[in-house]
C-alpha positions in Angstrom: 0.0 0.0 0.0 1.2 3.5 -0.8 0.1 6.1 1.8 0.4 9.9 1.5 0.3 11.7 4.8 0.0 15.4 5.7 -1.1 17.6 8.6 -1.8 21.2 9.5 0.6 21.6 12.4 3.6 21.6 10.1 6.2 19.2 9.0 8.2 19.2 12.3 5.1 18.7 14.5 5.3 15.7 16.9 1.8 14.5 15.8 3.1 14.0 12.3 5.8 11.7 13.6 3.0 9.7 15.4 1.1 9.5 12.1 4.2 8.3 10.2 4.4 5.4 12.6 0.7 4.6 12.2 1.1 4.8 8.4 4.1 2.6 8.3 2.2 0.0 10.4 -0.6 0.1 7.9 1.6 0.1 4.8 3.7 -2.9 6.0 7.2 -3.8 5.1 6.5 -3.7 1.3 4.5 -0.5 1.4 5.5 3.1 1.0 4.8 6.2 3.2 5.2 9.6 1.6 5.1 12.9 3.5 3.9 16.1 2.0 3.3 18.5 4.8 3.1 22.3 5.3 6.5 24.0 5.9 4.9 26.0 8.7 1.8 25.7 10.9 -1.6 26.0 9.0 -4.1 25.4 11.9 -7.5 26.8 11.2 -7.2 27.1 7.4 -10.0 24.5 6.8 -10.1 23.5 3.1 -8.2 26.6 1.9 -6.1 26.3 -1.2 -3.5 28.7 -2.5 -5.5 29.6 -5.6 -4.0 33.0 -6.3 -0.3 32.4 -5.7 2.1 29.4 -6.3 3.1 26.9 -3.7 6.8 26.3 -3.2 7.7 22.7 -2.5 11.1 21.3 -1.4 12.4 17.8 -0.9 13.5 17.3 2.7 14.5 13.7 2.5 13.6 10.3 1.1 9.8 10.4 0.4 9.5 13.6 2.4 8.5 17.0 1.1 7.6 20.4 2.7 5.2 22.8 0.9 4.6 26.4 1.6 0.8 26.0 1.6 -2.2 24.5 3.3 -2.9 20.8 4.0 -5.2 20.8 0.9 -2.3 22.3 -1.2 -0.1 19.5 0.2 -2.6 16.8 -0.9 -2.8 18.3 -4.4 1.0 18.5 -4.5 1.3 14.9 -3.4 -1.3 13.5 -5.8 -0.5 15.6 -8.9 3.2 16.2 -8.6 5.2 14.1 -6.1 3.2 10.9 -6.7 1.9 11.8 -10.2 2.9 8.6 -11.8 2.0 6.3 -8.8 -0.9 7.8 -6.9 -1.5 6.9 -3.3 -4.0 4.3 -2.2 -4.7 6.1 1.1 -4.4 9.6 2.5 -4.0 10.2 6.2 -4.0 13.7 7.8 -2.8 14.5 11.3 -2.3 13.6 14.0 -3.6 17.0 15.0 -2.6 18.6 18.3 -6.1 19.1 19.7 -9.5 17.8 18.9 -11.4 18.3 15.6 -14.8 17.2 17.0 -18.0 19.2 16.8 -17.7 22.7 15.3 -13.9 22.5 15.2 -14.2 20.2 12.2 -15.4 23.2 10.1 -12.2 25.2 10.8 -9.8 22.3 10.7 -6.9 22.2 8.2 -6.5 18.5 9.2 -10.0 17.9 8.0 -9.3 20.1 5.0 -6.5 17.7 3.9 -8.7 14.7 4.2 -11.6 16.5 2.4 -9.2 17.3 -0.5 -8.2 13.7 -0.7 -11.8 12.6 -0.9 -12.4 15.2 -3.7 -9.5 13.6 -5.5 -11.3 10.3 -5.2 -8.9 8.7 -2.7 -9.7 7.1 0.6 -8.9 9.7 3.2 -8.9 9.8 7.0 -8.2 12.7 9.4 -6.9 11.9 12.9 -6.8 14.3 15.9 -5.8 13.9 19.5 -8.1 15.6 22.1 -6.0 17.2 24.8 -7.0 17.9 28.4 -5.9 17.8 32.1 -5.4 14.0 31.9 -2.9 14.3 28.9 -0.9 17.3 30.2 1.4 15.2 32.4 2.0 12.5 29.9 5.5 12.1 28.3 3.6 11.7 25.1 0.3 13.6 24.9 -0.5 11.6 21.7 -0.4 8.3 23.6 -4.0 7.3 22.8 -3.5 8.1 19.1 -0.2 6.3 19.0 -1.6 3.2 20.7 -4.9 2.9 18.9 -4.4 4.8 15.6 -3.4 1.9 13.4 -6.2 -0.4 14.7 -8.8 2.4 14.1 -7.6 3.0 10.5 -7.7 -0.7 9.8 -11.3 -0.9 11.1 -12.3 1.9 8.8 -10.6 0.4 5.8 -12.3 -2.9 6.5 -15.8 -1.5 6.5 -18.2 -2.3 3.7 -19.6 1.2 3.6 -21.2 1.8 0.2 -19.7 4.9 -1.5 -21.7 5.4 -4.6 -22.4 9.1 -3.9 -21.0 11.9 -6.0 -18.9 13.3 -3.1 -16.5 10.7 -1.9 -16.7 9.6 1.8 -13.9 10.7 4.2 -13.5 10.0 7.9 -12.9 12.2 11.0 -11.3 10.3 13.9 -10.8 11.9 17.3 -8.9 10.2 20.2 -10.1 11.0 23.7 -8.2 13.3 26.2 -7.0 10.4 28.4 -4.0 8.1 28.7 -4.0 5.1 26.4 -4.9 2.6 29.2 -8.0 4.7 30.0 -9.5 4.5 26.5 -12.8 2.7 26.7 -13.2 1.8 23.1 -14.3 3.1 19.7 -17.7 4.6 18.8 -19.3 5.6 15.6 -20.6 9.1 16.2 -22.2 12.0 14.3 -20.7 15.5 14.4 -22.0 17.4 17.4 -22.0 21.1 18.4 -20.9 22.5 21.8 -23.8 24.7 23.0 -23.1 28.4 23.4 -19.5 27.8 22.3 -17.9 29.5 19.3 -14.7 31.2 18.1 -14.3 34.9 18.8 -11.6 37.5 18.8 -9.6 39.1 21.6 -8.1 42.6 21.0 -4.5 43.5 22.0 -2.5 46.7 21.5 1.1 46.2 20.5 4.0 48.3 22.0 3.9 50.5 18.9 0.3 51.3 19.6 -1.2 49.2 16.8 -4.4 47.2 17.5 -4.4 43.5 16.8 -7.1 40.8 17.1 -6.2 37.3 18.2 -8.6 34.5 17.3 -9.9 32.8 20.5 -11.5 29.3 20.8 -14.2 28.3 23.2 -14.3 25.9 26.1 -13.3 22.4 24.8 -14.6 20.6 27.9 -18.2 21.4 27.1 -19.9 18.2 25.9 -22.0 17.9 22.8 -25.4 16.0 22.6 -25.2 12.4 24.0 -23.7 10.0 21.4 -22.1 12.7 19.3 -18.4 13.1 18.7 -17.1 15.4 21.5 -19.5 13.8 24.0 -18.0 10.3 23.4 -14.5 11.7 23.4 -15.0 13.3 26.8 -16.4 9.9 28.0 -13.1 8.2 27.0 -14.0 6.8 23.6 -12.4 7.3 20.2 -15.0 8.8 17.8 -15.3 7.8 14.2 -17.4 10.1 12.0 -18.1 9.5 8.3 -18.3 12.8 6.4 -18.8 14.2 2.9 -18.1 17.6 1.4 -21.7 18.0 0.4 -23.0 20.9 2.5 -26.6 20.6 1.3 -29.3 20.2 4.0 -31.2 17.5 2.1 -34.0 17.3 4.7 -34.7 21.0 4.4 -34.5 20.7 0.6 -37.4 18.2 0.7 -39.3 20.3 3.3 -39.2 23.4 1.2 -40.2 21.9 -2.1 -43.7 23.3 -2.0 -42.5 26.8 -1.1 -40.4 27.0 -4.2 -42.7 25.1 -6.6 
């Protein structure tokens, strides 16, 4: 198996090293793991692509490239340049430092990389490690992802999920904010939303008197509805969420048919 991996925390991020180990486990001795990752951190860029300016790409080592662009840029670079003659069988994005459950999924560059992989027609999975008080003292905050990552990816790849839709399926995996030995299992879960929680901005004035706004996230310990992604994560479970890039509210489309007849 040939696997392309990327992330949004940058090519030197510790989570990428965890993902390389997961990918190598999946690929096996005869497989190949290729890295095309952002040269610098790209958190929060979602499915952004560098449409109006070129992306510089540099070879950093054997099967290892850094691109000055977003995770989606990196996937396009991997599929259409680095691996143009031998496209990947699987794309893995992560392991993100922090959760991409609930509304975070909409901002996530990690999810953006997996979404782009799906749009290219390639099986794609995003992996993120929820952080919290129980992971702060660990030598490896990515312990849960490192321990269970390969098994979860194999379980996803072994599913018989029908994928005859125009938008290819991709997967959002979030590991809970607990040590590996406290992980309770894996649950299939829909995307949730944290009530009364959103991103905002916090103003600061620089020493030169200029005013700047820092993006500020909400409380990540607030649970979502029972059975949804962040709720099961906070309960100690790995969440697995199948996703598509189709943003249509199909139920509402049906409900409004008469209004627009």
